[in-house]
C-alpha positions, -999 to +999 in steps of 0.1 A: -060+524-018-030+516-039-042+481-051-080+481-054-079+452-079-059+431-056-084+438-028-114+429-050-097+395-059-091+387-022-127+396-013-141+375-042-120+345-031-131+348+005-167+352-006-166+322-029-150+300-003-177+309+022-204+301-003-192+266-011-210+238+008-194+210-013-158+217-005-137+185-005-103+184+011-074+177-011-057+144-002-026+151+019+008+135+015-001+114+045-032+101+028-013+094-004+014+076+015-011+055+035-031+047+004+000+034-014+010+013+017-025-003+020-024-012-017+008-030-010-005-047+022-036-059+003-017-074-026-030-048-049-067-050-039-066-015-024-086+002+003-117-019-004-098-049+011-101-033+046-137-020+043-164-035+065-198-040+049-230-024+060-247-045+087-278-050+065-257-059+034-261-096+042-246-107+009-213-090+017-210-104+053-190-136+057-214-164+067-218-201+071-231-217+040-253-239+062-268-208+079-276-180+054-281-147+070-317-134+067-334-104+083-358-126+102-329-146+118-311-114+127-342-099+143-347-131+163-310-135+172-307-099+184-334-105+210-322-140+220-287-127+227-301-102+252-331-121+265-326-129+302-356-152+300-332-176+281-315-182+315-338-211+322-314-238+334-298-224+365-280-245+391-300-225+417-337-219+411-336-183+425-313-174+396-337-184+369-342-157+342-314-135+355-288-138+329-282-141+291-255-143+264-252-106+268-243-110+305-207-118+294-210-097+261-228-065+270-229-038+243-220-012+269-185-027+271-180-034+235-198-067+235-171-081+258-172-085+295-166-053+314-146-073+339-117-096+336-139-127+337-175-128+324-201-141+348-234-156+338-254-174+365-242-163+399-232-129+389-249-098+404-248-061+394-238-043+363-224-009+372-224+016+344-208-004+316-206-039+330-177-031+352-198-036+384-207-072+380-195-094+409-200-130+420-227-137+446-216-142+481-201-176+489-229-182+514-255-177+487-238-197+459-206-218+461-178-205+440-176-237+420-212-234+410-209-199+395-209-198+357-176-179+354-155-176+322-121-192+325-107-168+300-113-132+289-145-132+269-137-122+233-158-094+218-187-101+194-177-072+172-166-083+137-169-120+146-182-127+110-145-127+100-137-160+116-147-196+109-137-209+143-146-196+177-129-193+212-094-181+219-082-216+210-104-220+180-119-252+194-154-246+181-163-251+144-160-280+121-150-263+089-118-250+075-087-251+097-106-272+123-117-299+099-087-323+107-093-322+144-131-327+146-131-364+151-103-366+176-122-341+198-156-356+192-162-369+227-155-336+244-169-313+217-198-333+201-213-300+189-186-299+162-201-330+146-230-308+135-207-294+108-212-257+114-187-229+115-175-217+149-202-191+156-231-215+149-213-242+169-207-218+198-244-209+198-253-245+203-226-255+227-230-223+247-266-230+257-256-261+276-223-247+289-239-214+302-273-230+314-295-214+288-328-228+277-343-222+242-369-247+234-407-250+227-415-241+263-394-210+262-408-200+228-444-204+239-440-189+274-422-157+263-439-149+229-411-159+205-432-184+184-440-160+155-403-149+153-392-185+151-418-192+124-406-162+103-369-171+108-373-208+100-403-213+078-389-244+061-382-262+093-409-288+102-429-273+131-420-301+155-383-293+148-385-255+146-383-244+183-350-260+191-316-251+206-300-255+172-323-230+155-319-206+184-282-209+179-284-202+142-304-171+148-279-159+174-250-166+151-267-147+123-272-117+144-237-118+158-223-117+122-240-083+117-222-067+147-197-047+126-177-016+136-183+000+102-188+035+115-153+039+130-132+069+117-109+044+100-137+029+080-149+065+071-114+073+059-113+041+038-145+051+022-130+085+011-135+109+040-099+121+044-107+142+074-121+113+094-087+106+109-064+132+125-029+136+111-016+117+143-039+088+136-028+086+100+008+085+112-002+057+136-018+038+108+013+042+087+033+026+116+007-001+121+010-012+085+047-006+084+074-005+111+051-019+138+044-051+119+008-051+134-006-059+099+012-092+098-014-106+122-042-080+121-054-076+085-085-074+064-118-056+072-118-068+108-081-063+114-078-098+127-070-132+113-073-169+120-037-173+129-027-184+164+003-168+182+020-168+215+028-134+231+040-147+265+010-134+283-002-147+316-033-168+320-055-158+348-036-157+381-053-167+414-052-133+430-070-117+401-097-142+394-131-150+407-125-188+403-092-205+395-079-240+393-055-259+371-082-274+350-104-245+341-125-255+312-142-237+284-165-259+263-150-290+279-114-280+269-087-268+292-078-233+281-043-228+295-024-242+266-043-224+239-045-239+204-025-269+214-052-282+238-074-286+207-050-298+180-028-319+203+003-305+185+031-293+207+039-265+182+005-250+189+010-248+227+004-213+243-009-199+210-042-180+209-063-166+181-058-131+168-086-108+180-101-078+162-088-044+172-119-023+170-135-006+200-107-018+223-111+013+245-145+002+256-127-024+278-100-024+304-085-058+301-065-072+272-050-106+263-066-140+268-060-137+305-069-100+308-034-094+321-027-061+304-047-030+314-043-004+287-039-003+249-007+015+251+007-011+275-002-038+249+018-019+222+047-013+245+047-049+257+049-062+222+076-037+213+097-045+244+095-083+239+098-092+276+073-120+283+050-120+313+049-158+316+084-172+318+070-208+315+063-202+278+094-213+257+110-186+236+106-209+206+068-205+207+068-168+207+055-148+177+083-135+154+070-099+158+075-101+196+102-076+206+114-070+170+098-036+161+120-011+179+094+016+182+101+049+199+078+061+227+064+086+203+057+060+178+040+038+204+018+069+212+008+072+176-001+036+171-021+038+204-040+068+192-049+049+160-061+019+179-080+038+206-097+064+184-093+056+148-108+022+153-136+033+177-171+030+164-189+053+189-223+039+178-217+003+185-244+000+211-270+005+183-269-033+180-285-038+214-323-038+216-340-014+240-363-042+252-370-080+249-403-099+246-403-111+282-401-076+295-371-086+317-343-063+325-313-067+300-286-077+298-289-089+334-321-093+355-308-100+390-320-075+417-287-054+418-285-053+380-321-041+379-312-012+402-280-004+383-298-005+349-327+016+360-352-013+356-367-008+390 
């Protein structure tokens, strides 16, 4: 051997690297570039600006001052969202106790409907991830009696980062909705309670979706002690009410956070959590793609309203369709303008979170786009689906990014995989106090879900 010393050095280096269990990868140039860009996009606040809190760190989760999050409320709300025994006010008696909030927001499809329109009462089946839910036969239940959503149900993931609810933001009395509460008081009286959107939605949704949370429900299905623990200061004769049920539901919904996504891991310092391609996609997202101009903060969403020229539901794609489809007593087709009454708000819809998108197959308020890549490409091309929407209403980012096909692929990878929390179903309970099948309890769903 001509170079024994060199050989010893090489062996020593190999041995020492094999023995190190604490090796930390050195930040790459991509990491450094992305960190610098995020510092700029957060006005100097840095990576922490985009970090989602732990779901049990209640003090760090945005909440309604009128409804502080507590462990007891979250425990109760988690069950109520999935409890099919809340389906106590059906139009048809045979459908009693067959549906719940989670019928349109099942965990298996990312807490959004697995179909284009969610179905509460009048829906049957579940499939594997909610994609198998269909309306009852017309002979069994008239189409106009089915509780079907007139708009794509938004996900419950990261809803803590909003003060108003629904695509048009019509629910909620605080913040940006405050100037419009009185003018809509007759059609949305629930806003007069003064709560933020999630709490208001919890109240209004019980009436709209034929749910029943009251003293009879509490006593019949064993929820009395949980209400007592969640609302100990409420007088007992006012404790078991739809409003308190709504407050518990909202408290739980605020804790559904996609905080285990690779992007969140990267933000917390694990530089290997994202692939190089996903890091490049993130650079484009926060740069050339202009996505950050609407999607920002921990939830990568905002309370802005924008028009993207997307279709509403079309007759051939829907379960139920008419020109006056309502959601919480407001027609949904003109978006924010239906609530504010301002022409400049017409056709504009609330910015959604971008986490766990790949758990679903329908995108946009009308579910008119069928893949994440198609969404990115649609925004980039700037050719509107709905020609009735004036160009003057379209978002300034629409058709102004000039992304290449390769760049579209990189952004898509970041959205599909970098923002995917594979553990999101951990928020669903394995059982509810009634013992009913969840999230649906109709005969076909019981078969699909293995309850029978």
